[in-house]
C-alpha positions in Angstrom: 103.5 79.4 116.8 102.3 82.3 114.7 104.7 83.6 111.9 104.4 86.1 109.0 106.7 86.0 106.1 106.9 88.4 103.2 107.4 87.2 99.8 106.7 90.7 98.3 106.2 94.3 99.2 109.3 93.8 101.5 111.6 96.9 100.9 109.8 97.4 97.7 106.5 98.8 96.7 105.0 96.2 94.4 104.3 92.2 94.6 102.5 92.3 97.8 102.4 88.7 99.2 102.4 88.0 103.0 102.1 84.4 104.2 100.5 84.3 107.9 100.8 80.8 109.8 98.7 80.3 112.7 99.4 76.8 114.0 98.9 74.7 111.2 96.7 77.0 109.4 98.4 79.0 106.3 96.8 82.1 105.0 98.2 84.2 102.2 97.5 87.8 102.2 97.3 89.0 98.6 99.4 87.7 95.5 100.6 90.6 93.5 102.9 91.3 90.5 106.3 92.9 91.0 106.5 95.9 88.8 109.5 98.1 87.8 113.0 97.3 87.7 113.5 93.2 87.4 109.7 92.9 88.0 109.0 90.7 85.0 111.9 88.2 86.0 110.8 88.1 89.6 107.2 87.1 88.8 108.2 84.0 87.0 110.5 82.7 90.0 108.7 80.0 92.2 107.0 81.1 95.1 108.8 80.9 98.4 106.1 78.3 99.5 104.0 75.4 98.2 100.9 76.9 96.7 98.9 73.7 97.2 99.5 73.9 101.0 97.9 77.4 101.4 94.5 77.0 102.8 93.2 80.7 102.4 94.1 83.4 100.0 92.8 86.9 101.2 92.6 89.9 98.8 93.0 93.4 100.0 92.1 94.9 96.5 92.2 94.5 93.0 95.4 96.6 91.9 97.7 94.3 90.2 100.5 94.7 92.5 98.0 92.9 95.0 96.2 90.3 92.7 98.6 90.0 89.7 99.9 86.6 90.3 96.8 85.0 91.7 96.3 83.1 88.4 99.9 81.8 88.5 99.1 80.8 92.2 96.2 78.8 91.1 98.1 77.4 87.9 100.7 76.2 90.5 98.5 74.3 92.8 96.3 76.5 95.0 93.1 75.0 95.7 92.0 76.7 98.9 89.4 79.3 99.6 89.7 83.0 98.3 88.1 85.8 100.4 87.6 89.3 99.2 84.8 92.0 99.2 82.4 91.5 96.2 83.7 94.4 94.5 87.3 93.3 94.6 86.4 89.9 93.3 84.6 91.7 90.2 87.1 94.1 89.6 90.1 91.5 89.8 88.6 89.5 87.2 88.7 92.4 84.5 92.2 93.1 85.8 93.6 89.7 85.5 91.8 89.0 82.2 93.5 92.1 80.8 96.8 91.3 82.5 96.7 87.8 80.7 96.0 89.7 77.3 99.0 91.8 78.0 101.2 89.1 78.9 100.3 87.1 75.6 101.0 90.2 73.5 104.4 90.8 75.3 105.4 87.0 74.6 104.3 87.4 70.9 106.4 90.4 70.5 109.6 89.0 72.3 109.2 85.6 70.5 109.1 87.5 67.2 112.2 89.2 67.8 113.9 85.9 69.2 112.9 84.1 65.9 115.0 86.7 63.8 118.1 86.1 65.9 117.6 82.2 66.0 116.9 82.0 69.8 113.0 81.3 69.9 113.5 78.4 72.3 114.9 80.7 75.2 111.5 82.8 75.4 109.3 81.8 78.4 105.7 81.2 78.0 103.3 83.9 79.2 103.1 83.8 83.2 99.5 82.9 82.6 96.9 82.9 80.1 93.0 83.9 80.0 92.2 80.1 80.4 94.5 80.2 83.8 92.4 83.4 85.0 89.1 81.7 84.3 90.3 78.9 86.6 90.6 81.3 89.6 87.0 82.2 89.2 86.0 78.4 89.6 87.6 78.3 93.2 85.5 78.6 96.2 85.1 82.4 96.7 83.8 84.0 99.7 82.8 87.4 99.7 82.3 89.7 102.8 80.8 92.9 103.5 82.8 95.3 105.8 82.9 94.1 109.4 81.1 90.9 108.7 83.2 88.1 110.3 83.8 84.7 108.7 85.3 81.8 110.7 88.0 79.9 109.3 89.6 76.8 110.7 89.6 76.5 114.5 89.2 79.7 116.3 90.5 82.0 113.6 88.2 84.7 112.1 88.6 87.2 109.3 86.9 90.5 108.8 87.5 93.5 106.7 87.4 97.3 107.1 87.2 99.9 104.2 90.6 101.0 103.5 89.3 103.8 101.3 92.0 103.1 98.6 90.0 102.1 95.6 86.4 100.6 94.9 86.2 97.5 97.2 89.6 98.0 99.1 89.9 96.5 102.6 92.4 96.3 105.5 92.3 92.7 106.9 91.6 91.9 110.6 92.7 88.3 111.5 91.2 87.4 115.1 92.4 84.3 117.1 92.9 82.7 120.4 96.3 82.0 121.8 96.5 80.4 125.1 92.8 81.7 126.0 94.0 85.2 125.1 92.3 87.0 122.2 94.7 88.1 119.5 94.4 90.3 116.4 96.7 90.7 113.4 96.0 93.4 110.9 97.2 94.0 107.3 96.6 97.4 106.1 96.4 96.6 102.4 96.7 100.1 100.9 95.2 103.0 103.0 93.6 105.6 101.1 93.6 109.4 101.9 90.6 110.8 103.6 90.6 113.4 101.0 89.1 111.6 98.2 86.8 112.6 95.2 85.1 109.4 94.2 85.0 106.7 97.2 83.8 106.8 100.7 86.5 107.5 103.4 88.3 104.9 105.0 87.2 103.1 108.4 89.0 103.5 111.6 91.0 100.6 113.2 90.4 100.3 116.8 92.8 97.6 118.0 95.4 95.4 116.7 98.2 93.2 118.6 100.2 93.4 115.4 100.0 95.7 112.5 101.4 95.4 108.9 101.2 98.8 107.5 102.0 100.1 104.1 104.4 102.9 103.8 104.4 104.1 100.0 104.3 107.7 100.9 105.7 107.3 104.5 108.4 110.0 103.7 106.1 113.0 102.7 102.9 114.8 103.0 100.8 115.3 99.7 99.6 118.5 98.5 96.2 119.4 99.6 93.6 118.0 97.4 91.9 121.4 96.7 95.4 122.8 95.6 96.0 119.7 93.4 92.6 120.0 91.7 93.3 123.7 91.0 96.8 122.7 89.5 95.2 120.2 87.5 92.6 122.5 86.0 95.1 125.2 85.2 97.5 122.7 83.6 94.3 121.2 81.4 93.0 124.8 80.4 96.3 126.5 79.8 97.4 123.7 77.3 94.1 123.5 75.5 94.0 127.3 75.1 97.7 127.0 73.7 96.3 124.5 71.0 98.2 121.8 72.6 97.2 118.2 73.8 96.9 116.9 77.2 98.4 113.4 78.0 97.1 111.7 81.1 98.6 108.3 81.9 96.0 107.0 84.2 95.5 103.7 86.3 92.2 102.0 85.3 91.0 101.9 88.9 90.1 105.0 91.0 92.3 107.5 89.3 90.7 107.3 86.0 87.2 107.7 87.5 88.6 110.6 89.5 89.8 112.2 86.3 86.5 111.7 84.6 84.7 113.2 87.5 86.8 116.2 87.4 86.4 116.7 83.7 82.8 116.2 84.0 82.4 118.9 86.7 84.7 121.2 84.5 82.4 120.5 81.5 79.3 121.3 83.4 80.5 124.4 85.1 81.9 125.9 81.8 85.6 125.6 82.9 86.7 123.3 80.2 87.5 124.8 76.9 85.9 123.2 74.0 87.9 120.0 73.2 87.8 116.2 72.5 88.3 113.9 75.6 89.3 110.4 74.7 89.3 107.6 77.1 91.6 105.2 75.5 91.8 102.3 77.6 89.2 99.3 77.5 90.2 98.0 80.7 89.3 101.6 82.3 85.9 101.4 80.3 85.1 98.1 81.9 86.2 99.4 85.4 84.1 102.4 85.1 81.0 100.3 84.4 81.6 98.5 87.6 82.1 101.8 89.5 78.4 102.4 88.5 77.3 99.2 89.8 78.6 99.8 93.2 77.1 103.2 94.1 77.0 102.5 97.7 80.8 102.8 97.9 80.8 106.2 96.1 81.3 109.4 98.1 78.2 111.2 99.4 78.9 114.2 97.0 78.5 111.9 94.1 75.7 109.9 95.6 73.5 112.8 96.5 74.4 115.3 93.9 71.7 117.1 92.0 71.1 114.9 88.8 72.2 111.6 90.6 71.1 108.4 88.8 73.0 109.8 85.6 76.4 108.5 85.1 78.9 110.7 87.0 81.7 109.7 84.9 80.5 110.6 81.6 79.8 113.8 79.6 78.9 114.9 76.2 82.6 115.4 75.1 83.8 112.0 76.2 84.8 109.5 73.5 85.3 105.9 75.1 88.1 104.2 72.7 87.9 100.4 72.5 89.4 99.3 69.3 93.1 99.5 68.1 92.1 101.4 65.2 90.1 104.0 67.0 93.2 104.5 69.2 95.5 104.9 66.3 93.2 107.4 64.7 93.6 109.8 67.8 97.3 110.5 66.2 95.2 112.6 63.5 93.8 114.9 66.3 96.5 117.7 66.2 95.3 120.1 68.9 92.8 120.6 71.8 92.5 117.0 73.0 92.8 115.4 76.3 93.9 111.6 76.1 93.5 109.5 79.0 95.1 106.0 78.5 96.9 103.3 80.4 99.2 102.2 81.8 99.6 104.7 84.7 103.4 104.3 85.0 104.0 104.2 81.1 105.6 100.8 81.3 103.2 99.6 78.5 99.7 100.0 77.1 98.4 102.8 74.5 99.7 105.6 76.5 103.2 104.5 75.0 102.1 105.4 71.3 100.6 108.7 72.4 103.9 109.8 74.2 105.9 108.6 71.0 103.5 111.1 69.0 103.3 113.9 71.4 106.0 113.9 74.1 108.5 116.1 71.7 105.9 118.9 71.0 106.3 121.7 73.6 102.7 122.8 73.1 101.5 119.4 74.9 101.5 118.6 78.4 101.9 115.4 80.4 100.1 115.1 83.5 101.1 112.5 86.0 98.4 112.0 88.8 99.6 108.6 90.3 102.7 107.1 91.8 105.4 106.2 89.5 107.5 103.1 90.6 111.4 103.2 90.3 112.4 101.6 87.1 109.5 102.5 85.1 109.3 104.9 82.0 107.0 107.4 83.8 109.6 107.6 86.8 112.5 108.5 84.3 110.2 111.3 83.0 109.2 112.5 86.5 113.0 112.4 87.3 113.8 114.8 84.5 115.1 112.5 81.5 115.7 114.7 78.5 114.8 112.1 76.2 113.3 108.4 76.7 113.5 105.4 74.4 109.9 104.3 73.2 109.8 101.2 70.9 113.3 101.6 69.9 113.1 105.3 69.2 114.7 108.2 71.3 111.9 110.7 72.0 113.0 114.0 73.2 111.0 115.3 76.4 109.6 118.8 75.3 106.3 118.4 76.6 105.5 120.2 79.9 105.5 117.5 82.7 103.2 117.9 85.6 103.5 115.8 88.7 100.3 116.1 90.8 100.5 113.8 93.9 97.4 115.2 95.6 95.4 112.8 93.7 97.0 109.8 95.4 95.0 106.8 96.3 97.6 106.2 99.1 97.4 108.1 102.5 100.6 110.2 103.0 102.8 110.2 106.1 100.6 112.5 108.2 97.4 110.4 107.2 99.0 107.2 107.8 100.1 108.3 111.5 96.7 109.5 112.1 95.0 106.2 111.1 97.5 104.5 113.5 97.0 107.0 116.4 93.7 105.4 117.8 94.9 101.8 117.6 94.9 100.2 121.0 97.0 97.2 122.3 99.5 97.5 119.5 102.7 95.5 120.6 104.3 95.0 117.2 104.5 97.5 114.2 105.8 96.3 110.9 106.3 98.2 107.7 105.7 96.8 104.2 105.1 98.1 100.7 107.6 100.9 100.5 110.9 101.9 99.2 113.4 101.2 102.0 114.5 104.9 102.1 111.1 105.9 102.8 110.5 103.2 105.2 113.5 104.3 107.3 112.1 107.9 107.3 108.7 106.7 108.4 110.2 104.3 111.0 111.7 107.4 112.7 108.4 109.5 112.4 106.5 106.5 114.1 109.1 106.5 116.8 108.8 110.1 117.4 105.1 110.5 117.1 103.6 107.1 118.4 106.5 105.9 120.5 106.4 102.4 118.6 109.5 100.8 117.0 108.8 99.7 113.6 110.2 96.6 112.1 111.1 96.8 108.5 110.2 93.2 107.0 112.8 91.6 104.9 111.9 89.3 102.0 111.6 85.6 102.7 112.6 86.1 106.6 109.9 84.9 109.1 108.8 87.0 111.7 107.6 85.5 115.0 104.2 87.2 116.3 
């Protein structure tokens, strides 16, 4: 008996967590955080399975919606083998340590408020701590190169293909024997667009009996990358020439490196007006250092450009900001600054303070270069909120807001269809990691384009393969 049960990313974009049972073998694909509406509460709920009985945890990539609950999984009893690419292992460590710091700060803030109301005992302890994260990296951890096979129990093997999403991202191929027949189940992870600025394009998948495919942008086609780059440049230049400031909420992985690369190119080509550029994200600074360690994952344009060997993500006007005092000091810069800060969805982090000080000013610009999950502050602004509440204060939205989706690390509808088109022997196709309305649109397109019926996974409902 082979079954798959989704305990996250089922009719929602976040919380990726899928339990594959092949006979007596239990394999967990990802263990991510829920984000957006109700996400915090869901993260504290018990897993729908017994962590101590999971034999293998396979990680597709290091975004928190795919790895954010791994420390909780270990804390709750998981003691099996963890499998990922080497880059995912290294990047996930800094992501989880940063997450633990944020969880602790949130706990302290909530506890302080509760103490004033005499309700301190009701406050939950942090989901996990830095010590819990360190325990994750004491476990048996197997790192694989792309298309390197690793044998699990019995006749089950796992291998990765490059998903082209972020550094080290992978789609997972599980091969096994069933009644002397070879079978393959594939989990896409998050598939990247072939039009990327920083990392290599994704690999092709040749065959799969059952495919679990992400559907984040299953309802739309992105703008062309060249058009998005041009829109980004115009937004930055016009704001700076108007003596305004540019705010860029950016994810620490991939998106920040793409923005830094673009600004580097603009600087070197004389396109960037004289300004100060702040990278106000200790996590993004650490992640960028790791990107420089894994140069073979970078695109050919970056690897083989003139002057290669220099840091492609740094230039003369860039100021990395690490301390809180340095971050606060940016508030004194009144004009001609570019501020790149986390979090990418404006649901916490240093970007919140910059929004509070600059969102109300019509001279400024706010450039979204990543997906905004429903229920996040970023999504509210994108959807046209006249004002937003930041740290208890209503701030009017007067800054010019740009949403540039051509930078998305996710493939769009057309690119997902093209990635699936050559897959042979596909008998079952399942949609995960998407909002339900987008999944339904995507399912119809798949039926029309590929002739496959697409099953939309339900949370906690086993599917027989």
